[in-house]
C-alpha positions, 0 to 999 in steps of 0.5 A: 713582327714586321715594322709595318702598321696595318694601315701601311700594309693595306695602303699598299694593297691592290688585292686582298686575299683572305684565307678561309678557315679562320679568317672567314669561317670556322670550318669544323665548328659543327662537324669536328675535325677529329671525326672527319680525320677518323673517317679519312684514316679508315678510308686510307686503311682500305688501301694501305693498312700501315698508312691508315694506322699512321693516319689514325695518329692525327686529328687533322684531316689535311695531314691525312690528305698529305699522307694519302699519296703514299698509298697510291693514286687511288688512295689519294683520289678517295681521300680528296673526294671524301674530304671535299664531301666532308668539308661541304657538309661541315660548312653547312653546320659551321654557323655564321661567319667569323666576327668581323669577316663580313665587314672586312669583305665589304670593306675590301670591296667598297675600297675598290680593291680586288678580293679573293679567298685562297684556301687549303680547303676545297673550292666547293666548300668555300663557295657553298659557305659564301652562297649560304650566307649571301657573300658570293658577290663580295668575292671576285674569285675563289681558289681552293686547293688544287684537286689531287695535289696536296703538295700544292697546298700552302705553304706552297705559293701555288694558290696565291699565284693563281689568285693573283693571276685571276685578279690580274694583279702582281703578287707583290701588290697582294696581301694575304690575311691568314691565321697560320704560319703556312699562310705567312710563308706562302705570302712571303714566297710570292713577294706579297704581304701578309696580315697575321690573324692571331685568333688564339692566345699565343698565336701572334708570336708565331705569326710574327716570327714567321714574318707577318708584316703585321698582326691583328687579333680580330677581323674587325681590325681588318675591316676598320683598316680597310675603311681608312 
């Protein structure tokens, strides 16, 4: 784990970038990811039977999206479009925001910092969730995955750099709050900071080992830090 405290990290932050699935929303809580993955694998099999069989070996929809380019442009477009539709449906069934997430968004806004959501999920599903829960006014910009470009998903820094540009803030003045190693890796690639959100047992060590500047176990910790 980095030697910085949460207060030190947030104190040096002009823009807060929130990952979506984990820190803000449990995207597939009401529409299980394995079911979505199964549908995507069946769709991919229509273009390439062998690739579809390989896709049936994972229950992670994002991994199937990463496989899709091997089936050609038409397969990639079909999987991207089907995944986006599934995500939009899923967030409507996902239930309320993660505990402490709204307070964290409000704290970032009240502190005068700029706020973005930066996600490997589609921008459509993020915006649908924010609208559903009356949170749109707390977020300056939403940067979802680049359509039909799975290689640009985190850990690639593309989405973070787009967010920094849209917020008119240098990447090194941004801090990403995320629950995955790929979030930490993406933030490091931009020269920015990261707060690892260890929302499951054992995850804290992985986030620390990946280079998170600090690790928290609740979004309430982030909200409290932003109020200081």
